[in-house]
C-alpha positions in Angstrom: 7.9 0.0 -22.4 5.7 -1.3 -19.5 6.5 -0.1 -16.0 8.0 -2.7 -13.7 5.3 -3.8 -11.2 7.7 -3.1 -8.3 7.8 0.5 -9.4 4.0 0.9 -8.8 3.2 3.1 -5.9 1.7 1.6 -2.8 1.5 5.0 -1.0 0.1 7.5 -3.4 0.3 10.5 -1.0 4.1 10.2 -0.5 5.0 8.3 -3.8 6.3 5.2 -2.0 6.7 2.3 -4.5 6.5 -1.4 -3.8 10.3 -1.5 -4.5 11.1 1.2 -1.9 8.9 -0.6 0.6 10.4 -3.9 -0.2 14.0 -2.6 0.3 12.9 -0.9 3.6 11.4 -4.1 4.9 14.4 -6.2 3.9 16.8 -3.7 5.5 14.9 -2.8 8.7 13.0 -6.1 9.3 10.0 -4.4 11.0 8.3 -6.5 13.7 4.9 -4.8 13.3 3.2 -3.3 10.3 3.0 0.2 11.9 6.8 0.5 11.5 6.3 0.7 7.7 5.4 4.3 8.2 9.1 5.0 8.8 9.6 4.4 5.1 9.1 7.9 3.7 5.9 8.4 5.9 4.0 5.7 4.0 0.5 5.3 5.4 0.4 8.6 7.2 -1.4 10.8 4.6 -4.9 9.7 3.6 -4.3 6.3 5.2 -5.7 4.5 2.0 -2.6 2.3 1.8 -2.5 1.1 5.4 -4.4 -2.1 4.8 -2.1 -2.8 1.8 1.0 -2.1 3.9 -0.3 -4.5 6.5 -0.8 -7.1 3.7 2.7 -6.5 2.4 4.1 -7.0 6.0 2.2 -10.3 6.3 3.5 -11.4 2.8 7.1 -10.6 3.8 6.7 -12.5 7.1 5.3 -15.5 5.2 8.2 -15.3 2.7 5.8 -14.4 -0.2 6.3 -11.8 -2.9 4.9 -8.4 -2.1 2.4 -7.0 -4.6 -0.8 -5.0 -5.1 -4.0 -7.1 -5.6 -5.2 -4.9 -8.4 -3.8 -2.9 -11.3 -2.2 0.5 -10.5 -5.0 2.2 -12.4 -7.7 0.4 -10.4 -5.8 1.0 -7.2 -5.7 4.8 -7.9 -9.4 4.8 -8.8 -10.3 3.0 -5.6 -8.2 5.4 -3.6 -10.2 8.2 -5.2 -13.5 6.6 -4.2 -12.1 6.1 -0.7 -11.1 9.8 -0.4 -14.4 11.0 -1.7 -16.2 8.8 0.8 -14.3 10.7 3.6 -14.0 7.6 5.8 -10.5 6.7 7.2 -10.3 3.1 8.1 -7.4 0.7 8.3 -9.2 -2.4 7.3 -8.8 -3.9 3.8 -12.4 -5.2 3.7 -13.7 -1.6 4.2 -12.3 -0.3 0.9 -15.2 0.7 -1.3 -15.7 -1.1 -4.6 -15.6 0.8 -7.8 -18.9 2.1 -9.1 -20.1 0.4 -12.3 
């Protein structure tokens, strides 16, 4: 049985799923993306997920469905590349591409 997309983790450091973040956002109605860190410390570990949390906040404010733009496997692989690079940056466009 395939995993529900909402159960995929957006914060791999603290195992925060899209579903948990969605419930937090609906309950707390954060006014700024930085408030998402109040959901089980999401975004405070390696900071890989910060751009994605910001994107989820924008999607919620626009009334759109929250999701990850890539498969969970690719997301985890790209996080590994990010961590190996040793650069902490909160911009989605700074995320390194996967090596071919």
